C-alpha positions in Angstrom: 71.4 23.3 19.2 73.9 22.3 16.5 76.4 19.4 16.8 79.2 22.0 16.7 77.7 23.9 19.7 77.3 20.7 21.6 80.9 19.7 20.9 82.1 23.1 22.1 80.4 22.7 25.4 81.3 19.0 26.0 84.3 18.9 28.4 84.4 22.7 28.8 85.1 24.5 32.0 83.1 27.5 33.3 83.4 30.2 35.9 80.5 32.3 37.1 81.1 35.4 39.2 78.3 37.4 40.8 78.9 40.9 42.2 76.3 43.2 43.9 76.4 47.0 44.0 73.3 48.4 45.7 70.3 47.1 43.6 72.4 46.3 40.6 74.1 43.0 39.9 76.8 41.9 37.5 77.3 38.4 36.3 80.6 37.6 34.7 80.5 34.3 32.7 83.7 32.6 31.4 83.6 29.4 29.4 86.7 27.7 28.0 87.1 28.5 24.3 84.6 31.4 24.4 84.9 35.1 25.2 84.0 36.2 28.7 80.4 37.7 28.8 79.3 40.3 31.4 75.7 40.9 32.1 74.3 43.7 34.3 70.9 43.4 35.7 68.4 44.2 38.5 66.7 41.2 40.1 63.0 40.8 39.0 63.4 43.0 35.9 63.6 41.5 32.4 66.6 42.7 30.4 67.8 42.1 26.8 71.3 41.2 25.8 73.1 39.0 23.3 74.4 35.5 23.9 77.6 33.8 23.0 76.4 33.2 19.5 75.2 36.8 19.0 71.5 35.7 19.4 69.1 38.0 21.2 68.3 36.9 24.7 65.7 38.2 27.2 66.4 37.3 30.8 64.9 37.8 34.2 67.0 36.9 37.3 65.5 36.4 40.8 67.2 35.3 44.0 65.0 32.9 46.1 67.6 32.8 48.9 71.2 33.6 49.6 72.2 30.4 47.9 69.5 30.0 45.1 69.2 31.9 41.8 66.5 31.4 39.2 66.9 32.7 35.6 64.0 32.7 33.1 65.5 33.0 29.7 64.0 33.5 26.2 66.4 33.4 23.3 66.1 34.0 19.6 67.8 30.7 18.9 64.9 28.9 20.6 62.1 31.0 19.0 61.8 32.9 22.4 60.3 29.8 24.1 61.1 30.3 27.8 63.3 28.0 29.8 64.3 28.2 33.4 67.8 27.8 34.9 68.0 27.2 38.7 71.4 27.4 40.4 71.7 26.4 44.0 74.9 26.4 46.1 75.3 23.6 48.6 78.8 23.7 50.2 81.4 23.5 47.5 78.8 22.4 44.9 76.6 24.4 42.5 73.6 22.3 41.4 72.1 23.5 38.2 68.8 22.5 36.6 67.6 23.7 33.2 64.0 23.1 32.5 62.1 23.6 29.2 58.5 24.7 29.1 57.6 21.1 28.1 59.0 19.9 31.4 62.1 18.3 30.0 65.0 18.8 32.5 68.8 18.7 32.4 70.8 18.7 35.7 74.5 19.5 36.2 76.7 19.5 39.2 79.7 21.9 39.4 82.4 21.8 42.1 84.2 24.9 43.3 87.7 24.9 42.0 
Protein backbone atom coordinates (compact mmCIF):
# COMPACT_ATOMS: atom_id res chain seq x y z
CA UNK A 1 0.00 0.00 0.00
CA UNK A 2 1.40 3.40 -0.95
CA UNK A 3 2.18 6.11 1.62
CA UNK A 4 -0.58 8.20 0.02
CA UNK A 5 -3.14 5.43 0.64
CA UNK A 6 -1.99 5.04 4.24
CA UNK A 7 -2.30 8.80 4.81
CA UNK A 8 -5.84 8.77 3.36
CA UNK A 9 -6.92 6.10 5.84
CA UNK A 10 -5.19 7.54 8.90
CA UNK A 11 -7.74 9.45 10.94
CA UNK A 12 -10.61 8.63 8.59
CA UNK A 13 -14.10 7.72 9.70
CA UNK A 14 -16.15 4.88 8.28
CA UNK A 15 -19.74 3.66 8.21
CA UNK A 16 -20.76 0.10 7.27
CA UNK A 17 -24.43 -0.67 6.67
CA UNK A 18 -25.66 -4.22 5.99
CA UNK A 19 -29.13 -4.89 4.59
CA UNK A 20 -30.75 -8.28 3.88
CA UNK A 21 -33.43 -9.03 1.28
CA UNK A 22 -34.17 -12.77 1.20
CA UNK A 23 -30.90 -14.55 0.32
CA UNK A 24 -29.34 -11.35 -1.00
CA UNK A 25 -27.32 -8.88 1.02
CA UNK A 26 -26.14 -5.33 0.39
CA UNK A 27 -23.15 -3.73 2.10
CA UNK A 28 -22.88 0.04 1.89
CA UNK A 29 -19.40 1.30 2.84
CA UNK A 30 -18.71 4.98 3.44
CA UNK A 31 -15.22 6.27 4.28
CA UNK A 32 -14.43 9.94 4.79
CA UNK A 33 -12.81 11.44 1.71
CA UNK A 34 -13.80 8.53 -0.57
CA UNK A 35 -16.97 7.80 -2.56
CA UNK A 36 -19.55 5.44 -1.05
CA UNK A 37 -19.30 1.87 -2.38
CA UNK A 38 -22.20 -0.58 -2.52
CA UNK A 39 -21.60 -4.32 -2.75
CA UNK A 40 -24.37 -6.86 -3.43
CA UNK A 41 -23.69 -10.48 -2.54
CA UNK A 42 -24.99 -13.84 -1.38
CA UNK A 43 -23.22 -15.36 1.63
CA UNK A 44 -20.88 -18.24 0.77
CA UNK A 45 -20.63 -17.29 -2.93
CA UNK A 46 -17.55 -15.55 -4.32
CA UNK A 47 -18.25 -12.37 -6.28
CA UNK A 48 -16.08 -9.94 -8.21
CA UNK A 49 -16.18 -6.15 -7.95
CA UNK A 50 -13.87 -3.14 -7.95
CA UNK A 51 -12.39 -1.48 -4.89
CA UNK A 52 -11.88 2.17 -3.97
CA UNK A 53 -8.80 2.39 -6.18
CA UNK A 54 -10.49 0.65 -9.15
CA UNK A 55 -8.58 -2.57 -8.52
CA UNK A 56 -10.35 -5.87 -9.16
CA UNK A 57 -11.47 -7.65 -5.98
CA UNK A 58 -12.82 -11.15 -5.42
CA UNK A 59 -14.74 -11.53 -2.16
CA UNK A 60 -16.62 -14.21 -0.29
CA UNK A 61 -18.69 -13.24 2.74
CA UNK A 62 -19.95 -15.67 5.37
CA UNK A 63 -21.84 -15.06 8.60
CA UNK A 64 -20.67 -17.24 11.48
CA UNK A 65 -23.38 -15.87 13.78
CA UNK A 66 -25.78 -12.93 14.10
CA UNK A 67 -22.84 -10.83 15.29
CA UNK A 68 -19.85 -12.20 13.35
CA UNK A 69 -19.02 -11.74 9.65
CA UNK A 70 -15.97 -13.16 7.83
CA UNK A 71 -14.80 -11.86 4.44
CA UNK A 72 -12.13 -13.63 2.40
CA UNK A 73 -10.74 -11.12 -0.06
CA UNK A 74 -8.34 -11.38 -2.98
CA UNK A 75 -7.44 -8.18 -4.78
CA UNK A 76 -5.44 -7.22 -7.81
CA UNK A 77 -3.39 -4.73 -5.75
CA UNK A 78 -2.05 -7.63 -3.63
CA UNK A 79 -1.52 -10.07 -6.54
CA UNK A 80 -4.69 -11.92 -5.51
CA UNK A 81 -3.10 -13.26 -2.31
CA UNK A 82 -6.02 -13.94 0.03
CA UNK A 83 -6.57 -12.16 3.31
CA UNK A 84 -9.39 -12.51 5.80
CA UNK A 85 -11.33 -9.75 7.55
CA UNK A 86 -13.40 -10.76 10.58
CA UNK A 87 -15.91 -8.28 12.01
CA UNK A 88 -17.60 -9.06 15.31
CA UNK A 89 -20.14 -6.91 17.14
CA UNK A 90 -19.95 -6.79 20.94
CA UNK A 91 -22.37 -4.25 22.37
CA UNK A 92 -21.53 -0.85 20.87
CA UNK A 93 -18.17 -2.07 19.53
CA UNK A 94 -17.18 -3.67 16.24
CA UNK A 95 -13.93 -5.60 16.59
CA UNK A 96 -12.16 -6.07 13.27
CA UNK A 97 -9.21 -8.36 12.54
CA UNK A 98 -7.47 -8.45 9.16
CA UNK A 99 -5.19 -11.46 8.72
CA UNK A 100 -2.79 -12.09 5.85
CA UNK A 101 -2.02 -15.56 4.56
CA UNK A 102 1.38 -15.28 6.31
CA UNK A 103 -0.35 -14.97 9.70
CA UNK A 104 0.34 -11.24 10.15
CA UNK A 105 -2.69 -9.59 11.81
CA UNK A 106 -4.03 -6.09 12.29
CA UNK A 107 -6.83 -5.40 14.75
CA UNK A 108 -9.11 -2.37 14.99
CA UNK A 109 -11.91 -1.40 17.33
CA UNK A 110 -14.80 0.78 16.16
CA UNK A 111 -17.43 2.38 18.38
CA UNK A 112 -21.01 2.85 17.26
CA UNK A 113 -21.52 6.57 16.71
